[in-house]
PDB file of N, CA, C and O in Angstrom:
ATOM      1  N   MET A   1     196.095 -37.698 -37.457  1.00  0.00           N
ATOM      2  CA  MET A   1     197.035 -37.903 -36.392  1.00  0.00           C
ATOM      3  C   MET A   1     198.047 -36.765 -36.407  1.00  0.00           C
ATOM      4  O   MET A   1     198.474 -36.329 -37.476  1.00  0.00           O
ATOM      5  N   SER A   2     198.432 -36.285 -35.237  1.00  0.00           N
ATOM      6  CA  SER A   2     199.349 -35.152 -35.156  1.00  0.00           C
ATOM      7  C   SER A   2     200.777 -35.576 -35.489  1.00  0.00           C
ATOM      8  O   SER A   2     201.125 -36.755 -35.434  1.00  0.00           O
ATOM      9  N   GLU A   3     201.599 -34.571 -35.841  1.00  0.00           N
ATOM     10  CA  GLU A   3     202.999 -34.805 -36.192  1.00  0.00           C
ATOM     11  C   GLU A   3     203.879 -33.990 -35.243  1.00  0.00           C
ATOM     12  O   GLU A   3     203.624 -32.807 -35.013  1.00  0.00           O
ATOM     13  N   THR A   4     204.902 -34.621 -34.700  1.00  0.00           N
ATOM     14  CA  THR A   4     205.831 -33.958 -33.787  1.00  0.00           C
ATOM     15  C   THR A   4     207.211 -33.932 -34.414  1.00  0.00           C
ATOM     16  O   THR A   4     207.740 -34.967 -34.820  1.00  0.00           O
ATOM     17  N   ILE A   5     207.801 -32.717 -34.492  1.00  0.00           N
ATOM     18  CA  ILE A   5     209.146 -32.586 -35.060  1.00  0.00           C
ATOM     19  C   ILE A   5     209.957 -31.568 -34.263  1.00  0.00           C
ATOM     20  O   ILE A   5     209.395 -30.676 -33.627  1.00  0.00           O
ATOM     21  N   TRP A   6     211.282 -31.708 -34.301  1.00  0.00           N
ATOM     22  CA  TRP A   6     212.197 -30.737 -33.696  1.00  0.00           C
ATOM     23  C   TRP A   6     212.645 -29.780 -34.796  1.00  0.00           C
ATOM     24  O   TRP A   6     213.069 -30.217 -35.865  1.00  0.00           O
ATOM     25  N   ILE A   7     212.553 -28.472 -34.537  1.00  0.00           N
ATOM     26  CA  ILE A   7     212.912 -27.428 -35.496  1.00  0.00           C
ATOM     27  C   ILE A   7     214.004 -26.560 -34.885  1.00  0.00           C
ATOM     28  O   ILE A   7     213.899 -26.160 -33.726  1.00  0.00           O
ATOM     29  N   GLU A   8     215.043 -26.269 -35.646  1.00  0.00           N
ATOM     30  CA  GLU A   8     216.074 -25.321 -35.199  1.00  0.00           C
ATOM     31  C   GLU A   8     215.528 -23.916 -35.388  1.00  0.00           C
ATOM     32  O   GLU A   8     215.168 -23.533 -36.501  1.00  0.00           O
ATOM     33  N   VAL A   9     215.462 -23.138 -34.294  1.00  0.00           N
ATOM     34  CA  VAL A   9     214.897 -21.798 -34.374  1.00  0.00           C
ATOM     35  C   VAL A   9     215.957 -20.704 -34.298  1.00  0.00           C
ATOM     36  O   VAL A   9     215.692 -19.566 -34.684  1.00  0.00           O
ATOM     37  N   ASP A  10     217.151 -21.028 -33.807  1.00  0.00           N
ATOM     38  CA  ASP A  10     218.205 -20.019 -33.689  1.00  0.00           C
ATOM     39  C   ASP A  10     219.544 -20.706 -33.489  1.00  0.00           C
ATOM     40  O   ASP A  10     219.607 -21.858 -33.061  1.00  0.00           O
ATOM     41  N   ARG A  11     220.609 -19.991 -33.800  1.00  0.00           N
ATOM     42  CA  ARG A  11     221.973 -20.442 -33.501  1.00  0.00           C
ATOM     43  C   ARG A  11     222.622 -19.315 -32.719  1.00  0.00           C
ATOM     44  O   ARG A  11     222.607 -18.164 -33.154  1.00  0.00           O
ATOM     45  N   VAL A  12     223.191 -19.641 -31.563  1.00  0.00           N
ATOM     46  CA  VAL A  12     223.806 -18.651 -30.677  1.00  0.00           C
ATOM     47  C   VAL A  12     225.166 -19.165 -30.206  1.00  0.00           C
ATOM     48  O   VAL A  12     225.419 -20.369 -30.189  1.00  0.00           O
ATOM     49  N   TRP A  13     226.027 -18.234 -29.829  1.00  0.00           N
ATOM     50  CA  TRP A  13     227.317 -18.604 -29.276  1.00  0.00           C
ATOM     51  C   TRP A  13     227.140 -18.882 -27.784  1.00  0.00           C
ATOM     52  O   TRP A  13     226.613 -18.042 -27.054  1.00  0.00           O
ATOM     53  N   CYS A  14     227.574 -20.050 -27.334  1.00  0.00           N
ATOM     54  CA  CYS A  14     227.486 -20.415 -25.919  1.00  0.00           C
ATOM     55  C   CYS A  14     228.886 -20.317 -25.320  1.00  0.00           C
ATOM     56  O   CYS A  14     229.789 -21.055 -25.714  1.00  0.00           O
ATOM     57  N   HIS A  15     229.060 -19.414 -24.375  1.00  0.00           N
ATOM     58  CA  HIS A  15     230.376 -19.228 -23.758  1.00  0.00           C
ATOM     59  C   HIS A  15     230.754 -20.395 -22.851  1.00  0.00           C
ATOM     60  O   HIS A  15     231.934 -20.601 -22.566  1.00  0.00           O
ATOM     61  N   ARG A  16     229.773 -21.151 -22.401  1.00  0.00           N
ATOM     62  CA  ARG A  16     230.063 -22.285 -21.510  1.00  0.00           C
ATOM     63  C   ARG A  16     230.755 -23.428 -22.252  1.00  0.00           C
ATOM     64  O   ARG A  16     231.708 -24.014 -21.740  1.00  0.00           O
ATOM     65  N   VAL A  17     230.282 -23.741 -23.446  1.00  0.00           N
ATOM     66  CA  VAL A  17     230.891 -24.836 -24.206  1.00  0.00           C
ATOM     67  C   VAL A  17     231.895 -24.325 -25.233  1.00  0.00           C
ATOM     68  O   VAL A  17     232.634 -25.106 -25.832  1.00  0.00           O
ATOM     69  N   GLY A  18     231.916 -23.014 -25.430  1.00  0.00           N
ATOM     70  CA  GLY A  18     232.856 -22.425 -26.373  1.00  0.00           C
ATOM     71  C   GLY A  18     232.571 -22.775 -27.822  1.00  0.00           C
ATOM     72  O   GLY A  18     233.490 -22.975 -28.616  1.00  0.00           O
ATOM     73  N   ALA A  19     231.289 -22.847 -28.163  1.00  0.00           N
ATOM     74  CA  ALA A  19     230.902 -23.210 -29.523  1.00  0.00           C
ATOM     75  C   ALA A  19     229.533 -22.620 -29.847  1.00  0.00           C
ATOM     76  O   ALA A  19     228.812 -22.157 -28.964  1.00  0.00           O
ATOM     77  N   GLU A  20     229.195 -22.649 -31.127  1.00  0.00           N
ATOM     78  CA  GLU A  20     227.880 -22.213 -31.555  1.00  0.00           C
ATOM     79  C   GLU A  20     226.871 -23.323 -31.275  1.00  0.00           C
ATOM     80  O   GLU A  20     227.072 -24.473 -31.667  1.00  0.00           O
ATOM     81  N   ALA A  21     225.803 -22.970 -30.604  1.00  0.00           N
ATOM     82  CA  ALA A  21     224.782 -23.953 -30.227  1.00  0.00           C
ATOM     83  C   ALA A  21     223.495 -23.687 -30.993  1.00  0.00           C
ATOM     84  O   ALA A  21     223.144 -22.539 -31.266  1.00  0.00           O
ATOM     85  N   ALA A  22     222.804 -24.756 -31.331  1.00  0.00           N
ATOM     86  CA  ALA A  22     221.498 -24.649 -31.991  1.00  0.00           C
ATOM     87  C   ALA A  22     220.408 -24.727 -30.932  1.00  0.00           C
ATOM     88  O   ALA A  22     220.402 -25.638 -30.104  1.00  0.00           O
ATOM     89  N   LEU A  23     219.485 -23.770 -30.961  1.00  0.00           N
ATOM     90  CA  LEU A  23     218.328 -23.797 -30.061  1.00  0.00           C
ATOM     91  C   LEU A  23     217.175 -24.430 -30.831  1.00  0.00           C
ATOM     92  O   LEU A  23     216.845 -24.002 -31.937  1.00  0.00           O
ATOM     93  N   LEU A  24     216.571 -25.446 -30.240  1.00  0.00           N
ATOM     94  CA  LEU A  24     215.555 -26.255 -30.903  1.00  0.00           C
ATOM     95  C   LEU A  24     214.221 -26.179 -30.176  1.00  0.00           C
ATOM     96  O   LEU A  24     214.172 -26.021 -28.957  1.00  0.00           O
ATOM     97  N   GLU A  25     213.142 -26.293 -30.939  1.00  0.00           N
ATOM     98  CA  GLU A  25     211.792 -26.389 -30.382  1.00  0.00           C
ATOM     99  C   GLU A  25     211.157 -27.684 -30.847  1.00  0.00           C
ATOM    100  O   GLU A  25     211.288 -28.072 -32.007  1.00  0.00           O
ATOM    101  N   GLU A  26     210.470 -28.347 -29.934  1.00  0.00           N
ATOM    102  CA  GLU A  26     209.669 -29.507 -30.303  1.00  0.00           C
ATOM    103  C   GLU A  26     208.264 -28.991 -30.607  1.00  0.00           C
ATOM    104  O   GLU A  26     207.554 -28.531 -29.713  1.00  0.00           O
ATOM    105  N   ARG A  27     207.881 -29.073 -31.856  1.00  0.00           N
ATOM    106  CA  ARG A  27     206.583 -28.549 -32.290  1.00  0.00           C
ATOM    107  C   ARG A  27     205.632 -29.698 -32.618  1.00  0.00           C
ATOM    108  O   ARG A  27     206.012 -30.697 -33.228  1.00  0.00           O
ATOM    109  N   VAL A  28     204.389 -29.518 -32.193  1.00  0.00           N
ATOM    110  CA  VAL A  28     203.341 -30.496 -32.485  1.00  0.00           C
ATOM    111  C   VAL A  28     202.363 -29.824 -33.441  1.00  0.00           C
ATOM    112  O   VAL A  28     201.741 -28.812 -33.115  1.00  0.00           O
ATOM    113  N   TYR A  29     202.244 -30.409 -34.623  1.00  0.00           N
ATOM    114  CA  TYR A  29     201.311 -29.923 -35.641  1.00  0.00           C
ATOM    115  C   TYR A  29     200.077 -30.817 -35.632  1.00  0.00           C
ATOM    116  O   TYR A  29     200.204 -32.041 -35.597  1.00  0.00           O
ATOM    117  N   PRO A  30     198.879 -30.220 -35.662  1.00  0.00           N
ATOM    118  CA  PRO A  30     197.664 -31.049 -35.676  1.00  0.00           C
ATOM    119  C   PRO A  30     197.555 -31.838 -36.980  1.00  0.00           C
ATOM    120  O   PRO A  30     198.025 -31.401 -38.030  1.00  0.00           O
ATOM    121  N   GLY A  31     196.945 -32.974 -36.891  1.00  0.00           N
ATOM    122  CA  GLY A  31     196.780 -33.836 -38.056  1.00  0.00           C
ATOM    123  C   GLY A  31     195.826 -33.273 -39.086  1.00  0.00           C
ATOM    124  O   GLY A  31     195.955 -33.549 -40.279  1.00  0.00           O
ATOM    125  N   GLU A  32     194.877 -32.490 -38.632  1.00  0.00           N
ATOM    126  CA  GLU A  32     193.920 -31.871 -39.539  1.00  0.00           C
ATOM    127  C   GLU A  32     193.714 -30.437 -39.096  1.00  0.00           C
ATOM    128  O   GLU A  32     193.935 -30.104 -37.932  1.00  0.00           O
ATOM    129  N   ALA A  33     193.299 -29.600 -40.005  1.00  0.00           N
ATOM    130  CA  ALA A  33     193.098 -28.185 -39.707  1.00  0.00           C
ATOM    131  C   ALA A  33     191.967 -28.010 -38.695  1.00  0.00           C
ATOM    132  O   ALA A  33     190.877 -28.563 -38.845  1.00  0.00           O
ATOM    133  N   LEU A  34     192.258 -27.235 -37.680  1.00  0.00           N
ATOM    134  CA  LEU A  34     191.243 -26.938 -36.671  1.00  0.00           C
ATOM    135  C   LEU A  34     190.665 -25.557 -36.948  1.00  0.00           C
ATOM    136  O   LEU A  34     191.421 -24.590 -37.041  1.00  0.00           O
ATOM    137  N   PRO A  35     189.355 -25.437 -37.083  1.00  0.00           N
ATOM    138  CA  PRO A  35     188.760 -24.133 -37.367  1.00  0.00           C
ATOM    139  C   PRO A  35     188.946 -23.174 -36.192  1.00  0.00           C
ATOM    140  O   PRO A  35     188.691 -23.526 -35.040  1.00  0.00           O
ATOM    141  N   ASP A  36     189.389 -21.967 -36.501  1.00  0.00           N
ATOM    142  CA  ASP A  36     189.564 -20.901 -35.509  1.00  0.00           C
ATOM    143  C   ASP A  36     190.482 -21.305 -34.357  1.00  0.00           C
ATOM    144  O   ASP A  36     190.267 -20.861 -33.229  1.00  0.00           O
ATOM    145  N   ALA A  37     191.483 -22.122 -34.602  1.00  0.00           N
ATOM    146  CA  ALA A  37     192.409 -22.535 -33.548  1.00  0.00           C
ATOM    147  C   ALA A  37     193.363 -21.408 -33.190  1.00  0.00           C
ATOM    148  O   ALA A  37     193.817 -21.319 -32.049  1.00  0.00           O
ATOM    149  N   GLY A  38     193.676 -20.537 -34.163  1.00  0.00           N
ATOM    150  CA  GLY A  38     194.521 -19.399 -33.874  1.00  0.00           C
ATOM    151  C   GLY A  38     196.023 -19.681 -33.955  1.00  0.00           C
ATOM    152  O   GLY A  38     196.818 -18.742 -33.917  1.00  0.00           O
ATOM    153  N   GLN A  39     196.421 -20.914 -34.063  1.00  0.00           N
ATOM    154  CA  GLN A  39     197.841 -21.241 -34.214  1.00  0.00           C
ATOM    155  C   GLN A  39     197.981 -22.530 -35.001  1.00  0.00           C
ATOM    156  O   GLN A  39     197.120 -23.408 -34.952  1.00  0.00           O
ATOM    157  N   GLU A  40     199.098 -22.625 -35.735  1.00  0.00           N
ATOM    158  CA  GLU A  40     199.276 -23.804 -36.576  1.00  0.00           C
ATOM    159  C   GLU A  40     200.042 -24.915 -35.886  1.00  0.00           C
ATOM    160  O   GLU A  40     200.023 -26.053 -36.353  1.00  0.00           O
ATOM    161  N   TYR A  41     200.733 -24.604 -34.757  1.00  0.00           N
ATOM    162  CA  TYR A  41     201.462 -25.631 -34.015  1.00  0.00           C
ATOM    163  C   TYR A  41     201.527 -25.248 -32.539  1.00  0.00           C
ATOM    164  O   TYR A  41     201.223 -24.116 -32.163  1.00  0.00           O
ATOM    165  N   HIS A  42     201.925 -26.202 -31.721  1.00  0.00           N
ATOM    166  CA  HIS A  42     202.096 -26.005 -30.279  1.00  0.00           C
ATOM    167  C   HIS A  42     203.547 -26.362 -29.933  1.00  0.00           C
ATOM    168  O   HIS A  42     204.039 -27.420 -30.325  1.00  0.00           O
ATOM    169  N   VAL A  43     204.235 -25.469 -29.191  1.00  0.00           N
ATOM    170  CA  VAL A  43     205.607 -25.747 -28.759  1.00  0.00           C
ATOM    171  C   VAL A  43     205.526 -26.542 -27.466  1.00  0.00           C
ATOM    172  O   VAL A  43     205.027 -26.045 -26.456  1.00  0.00           O
ATOM    173  N   ARG A  44     206.019 -27.787 -27.496  1.00  0.00           N
ATOM    174  CA  ARG A  44     205.950 -28.659 -26.329  1.00  0.00           C
ATOM    175  C   ARG A  44     207.217 -28.587 -25.483  1.00  0.00           C
ATOM    176  O   ARG A  44     207.148 -28.744 -24.264  1.00  0.00           O
ATOM    177  N   ALA A  45     208.383 -28.349 -26.109  1.00  0.00           N
ATOM    178  CA  ALA A  45     209.641 -28.309 -25.364  1.00  0.00           C
ATOM    179  C   ALA A  45     210.670 -27.506 -26.142  1.00  0.00           C
ATOM    180  O   ALA A  45     210.546 -27.316 -27.352  1.00  0.00           O
ATOM    181  N   ARG A  46     211.695 -27.037 -25.423  1.00  0.00           N
ATOM    182  CA  ARG A  46     212.833 -26.348 -26.033  1.00  0.00           C
ATOM    183  C   ARG A  46     214.104 -26.980 -25.495  1.00  0.00           C
ATOM    184  O   ARG A  46     214.176 -27.360 -24.326  1.00  0.00           O
ATOM    185  N   LYS A  47     215.118 -27.091 -26.366  1.00  0.00           N
ATOM    186  CA  LYS A  47     216.398 -27.635 -25.920  1.00  0.00           C
ATOM    187  C   LYS A  47     217.517 -27.036 -26.754  1.00  0.00           C
ATOM    188  O   LYS A  47     217.290 -26.345 -27.746  1.00  0.00           O
ATOM    189  N   CYS A  48     218.726 -27.327 -26.315  1.00  0.00           N
ATOM    190  CA  CYS A  48     219.937 -26.859 -26.973  1.00  0.00           C
ATOM    191  C   CYS A  48     220.694 -28.071 -27.502  1.00  0.00           C
ATOM    192  O   CYS A  48     220.587 -29.166 -26.951  1.00  0.00           O
ATOM    193  N   SER A  49     221.445 -27.872 -28.555  1.00  0.00           N
ATOM    194  CA  SER A  49     222.211 -28.977 -29.124  1.00  0.00           C
ATOM    195  C   SER A  49     223.317 -29.473 -28.187  1.00  0.00           C
ATOM    196  O   SER A  49     223.821 -30.582 -28.364  1.00  0.00           O
ATOM    197  N   TYR A  50     223.695 -28.670 -27.201  1.00  0.00           N
ATOM    198  CA  TYR A  50     224.713 -29.078 -26.226  1.00  0.00           C
ATOM    199  C   TYR A  50     224.119 -29.400 -24.856  1.00  0.00           C
ATOM    200  O   TYR A  50     224.857 -29.476 -23.874  1.00  0.00           O
ATOM    201  N   GLY A  51     222.812 -29.588 -24.769  1.00  0.00           N
ATOM    202  CA  GLY A  51     222.142 -29.832 -23.494  1.00  0.00           C
ATOM    203  C   GLY A  51     222.685 -31.027 -22.729  1.00  0.00           C
ATOM    204  O   GLY A  51     222.897 -30.932 -21.521  1.00  0.00           O
ATOM    205  N   VAL A  52     222.912 -32.135 -23.392  1.00  0.00           N
ATOM    206  CA  VAL A  52     223.442 -33.330 -22.730  1.00  0.00           C
ATOM    207  C   VAL A  52     224.863 -33.071 -22.235  1.00  0.00           C
ATOM    208  O   VAL A  52     225.218 -33.465 -21.124  1.00  0.00           O
ATOM    209  N   ASP A  53     225.678 -32.406 -23.064  1.00  0.00           N
ATOM    210  CA  ASP A  53     227.048 -32.091 -22.666  1.00  0.00           C
ATOM    211  C   ASP A  53     227.077 -31.189 -21.430  1.00  0.00           C
ATOM    212  O   ASP A  53     227.900 -31.388 -20.537  1.00  0.00           O
ATOM    213  N   CYS A  54     226.190 -30.207 -21.377  1.00  0.00           N
ATOM    214  CA  CYS A  54     226.126 -29.308 -20.211  1.00  0.00           C
ATOM    215  C   CYS A  54     225.671 -30.066 -18.961  1.00  0.00           C
ATOM    216  O   CYS A  54     226.194 -29.841 -17.869  1.00  0.00           O
ATOM    217  N   ASN A  55     224.703 -30.958 -19.124  1.00  0.00           N
ATOM    218  CA  ASN A  55     224.269 -31.770 -17.982  1.00  0.00           C
ATOM    219  C   ASN A  55     225.421 -32.587 -17.430  1.00  0.00           C
ATOM    220  O   ASN A  55     225.606 -32.647 -16.215  1.00  0.00           O
ATOM    221  N   LEU A  56     226.202 -33.220 -18.300  1.00  0.00           N
ATOM    222  CA  LEU A  56     227.324 -34.043 -17.862  1.00  0.00           C
ATOM    223  C   LEU A  56     228.435 -33.205 -17.230  1.00  0.00           C
ATOM    224  O   LEU A  56     229.135 -33.675 -16.332  1.00  0.00           O
ATOM    225  N   ALA A  57     228.599 -31.955 -17.700  1.00  0.00           N
ATOM    226  CA  ALA A  57     229.626 -31.069 -17.153  1.00  0.00           C
ATOM    227  C   ALA A  57     229.157 -30.352 -15.887  1.00  0.00           C
ATOM    228  O   ALA A  57     229.960 -29.716 -15.205  1.00  0.00           O
ATOM    229  N   GLY A  58     227.866 -30.448 -15.567  1.00  0.00           N
ATOM    230  CA  GLY A  58     227.327 -29.810 -14.364  1.00  0.00           C
ATOM    231  C   GLY A  58     226.829 -28.398 -14.565  1.00  0.00           C
ATOM    232  O   GLY A  58     226.534 -27.712 -13.587  1.00  0.00           O
ATOM    233  N   PHE A  59     226.723 -27.936 -15.815  1.00  0.00           N
ATOM    234  CA  PHE A  59     226.188 -26.602 -16.097  1.00  0.00           C
ATOM    235  C   PHE A  59     224.667 -26.663 -16.046  1.00  0.00           C
ATOM    236  O   PHE A  59     224.058 -27.577 -16.601  1.00  0.00           O
ATOM    237  N   THR A  60     224.055 -25.687 -15.380  1.00  0.00           N
ATOM    238  CA  THR A  60     222.595 -25.640 -15.308  1.00  0.00           C
ATOM    239  C   THR A  60     222.068 -24.577 -16.251  1.00  0.00           C
ATOM    240  O   THR A  60     222.643 -23.496 -16.380  1.00  0.00           O
ATOM    241  N   CYS A  61     220.961 -24.902 -16.911  1.00  0.00           N
ATOM    242  CA  CYS A  61     220.397 -24.020 -17.922  1.00  0.00           C
ATOM    243  C   CYS A  61     219.014 -24.542 -18.294  1.00  0.00           C
ATOM    244  O   CYS A  61     218.767 -25.745 -18.210  1.00  0.00           O
ATOM    245  N   GLN A  62     218.111 -23.657 -18.703  1.00  0.00           N
ATOM    246  CA  GLN A  62     216.777 -24.114 -19.105  1.00  0.00           C
ATOM    247  C   GLN A  62     216.836 -24.940 -20.382  1.00  0.00           C
ATOM    248  O   GLN A  62     215.979 -25.801 -20.584  1.00  0.00           O
ATOM    249  N   TYR A  63     217.805 -24.711 -21.241  1.00  0.00           N
ATOM    250  CA  TYR A  63     217.911 -25.493 -22.476  1.00  0.00           C
ATOM    251  C   TYR A  63     218.521 -26.868 -22.238  1.00  0.00           C
ATOM    252  O   TYR A  63     218.352 -27.773 -23.055  1.00  0.00           O
ATOM    253  N   ALA A  64     219.234 -27.029 -21.117  1.00  0.00           N
ATOM    254  CA  ALA A  64     219.752 -28.340 -20.726  1.00  0.00           C
ATOM    255  C   ALA A  64     218.716 -29.092 -19.893  1.00  0.00           C
ATOM    256  O   ALA A  64     218.951 -30.216 -19.448  1.00  0.00           O
ATOM    257  N   MET A  65     217.565 -28.450 -19.692  1.00  0.00           N
ATOM    258  CA  MET A  65     216.422 -29.010 -18.968  1.00  0.00           C
ATOM    259  C   MET A  65     216.729 -29.365 -17.511  1.00  0.00           C
ATOM    260  O   MET A  65     216.175 -30.324 -16.973  1.00  0.00           O
ATOM    261  N   ASN A  66     217.612 -28.589 -16.876  1.00  0.00           N
ATOM    262  CA  ASN A  66     217.883 -28.838 -15.465  1.00  0.00           C
ATOM    263  C   ASN A  66     217.765 -27.578 -14.608  1.00  0.00           C
ATOM    264  O   ASN A  66     217.974 -27.656 -13.397  1.00  0.00           O
ATOM    265  N   ASN A  67     217.434 -26.405 -15.197  1.00  0.00           N
ATOM    266  CA  ASN A  67     217.163 -25.199 -14.430  1.00  0.00           C
ATOM    267  C   ASN A  67     216.234 -24.320 -15.256  1.00  0.00           C
ATOM    268  O   ASN A  67     216.706 -23.549 -16.093  1.00  0.00           O
ATOM    269  N   PRO A  68     214.926 -24.417 -15.041  1.00  0.00           N
ATOM    270  CA  PRO A  68     213.984 -23.661 -15.868  1.00  0.00           C
ATOM    271  C   PRO A  68     214.044 -22.150 -15.648  1.00  0.00           C
ATOM    272  O   PRO A  68     213.458 -21.400 -16.428  1.00  0.00           O
ATOM    273  N   ASN A  69     214.735 -21.685 -14.608  1.00  0.00           N
ATOM    274  CA  ASN A  69     214.781 -20.260 -14.296  1.00  0.00           C
ATOM    275  C   ASN A  69     216.007 -19.551 -14.858  1.00  0.00           C
ATOM    276  O   ASN A  69     216.130 -18.338 -14.688  1.00  0.00           O
ATOM    277  N   TYR A  70     216.923 -20.262 -15.522  1.00  0.00           N
ATOM    278  CA  TYR A  70     218.128 -19.628 -16.045  1.00  0.00           C
ATOM    279  C   TYR A  70     218.217 -19.792 -17.561  1.00  0.00           C
ATOM    280  O   TYR A  70     218.300 -20.908 -18.074  1.00  0.00           O
ATOM    281  N   ASP A  71     218.197 -18.665 -18.262  1.00  0.00           N
ATOM    282  CA  ASP A  71     218.352 -18.638 -19.717  1.00  0.00           C
ATOM    283  C   ASP A  71     219.642 -17.871 -20.032  1.00  0.00           C
ATOM    284  O   ASP A  71     219.646 -16.643 -19.955  1.00  0.00           O
ATOM    285  N   PRO A  72     220.723 -18.551 -20.379  1.00  0.00           N
ATOM    286  CA  PRO A  72     221.982 -17.879 -20.619  1.00  0.00           C
ATOM    287  C   PRO A  72     221.989 -17.018 -21.883  1.00  0.00           C
ATOM    288  O   PRO A  72     222.914 -16.232 -22.089  1.00  0.00           O
ATOM    289  N   PHE A  73     220.971 -17.157 -22.727  1.00  0.00           N
ATOM    290  CA  PHE A  73     220.926 -16.413 -23.984  1.00  0.00           C
ATOM    291  C   PHE A  73     219.943 -15.249 -23.946  1.00  0.00           C
ATOM    292  O   PHE A  73     219.742 -14.583 -24.961  1.00  0.00           O
ATOM    293  N   ALA A  74     219.335 -14.996 -22.811  1.00  0.00           N
ATOM    294  CA  ALA A  74     218.356 -13.902 -22.688  1.00  0.00           C
ATOM    295  C   ALA A  74     219.040 -12.544 -22.635  1.00  0.00           C
ATOM    296  O   ALA A  74     218.368 -11.518 -22.532  1.00  0.00           O
TER     297      ALA A  74
END
């Protein structure tokens, strides 16, 4: 059976919330080794530790999952 976990991949300063934010990936690891799969996990989603706060404040961002075309950290 596969395992799904959230991993912190980076910490960046977010000028919108005025704090350091953690960028997270939801990774799915296969339950058993797949021969010649070429990768050990699949990234299913990305989010920010302040995503809910930005949604409530009306800020749009791909990490807040309300604007896939805007990456404030790019």
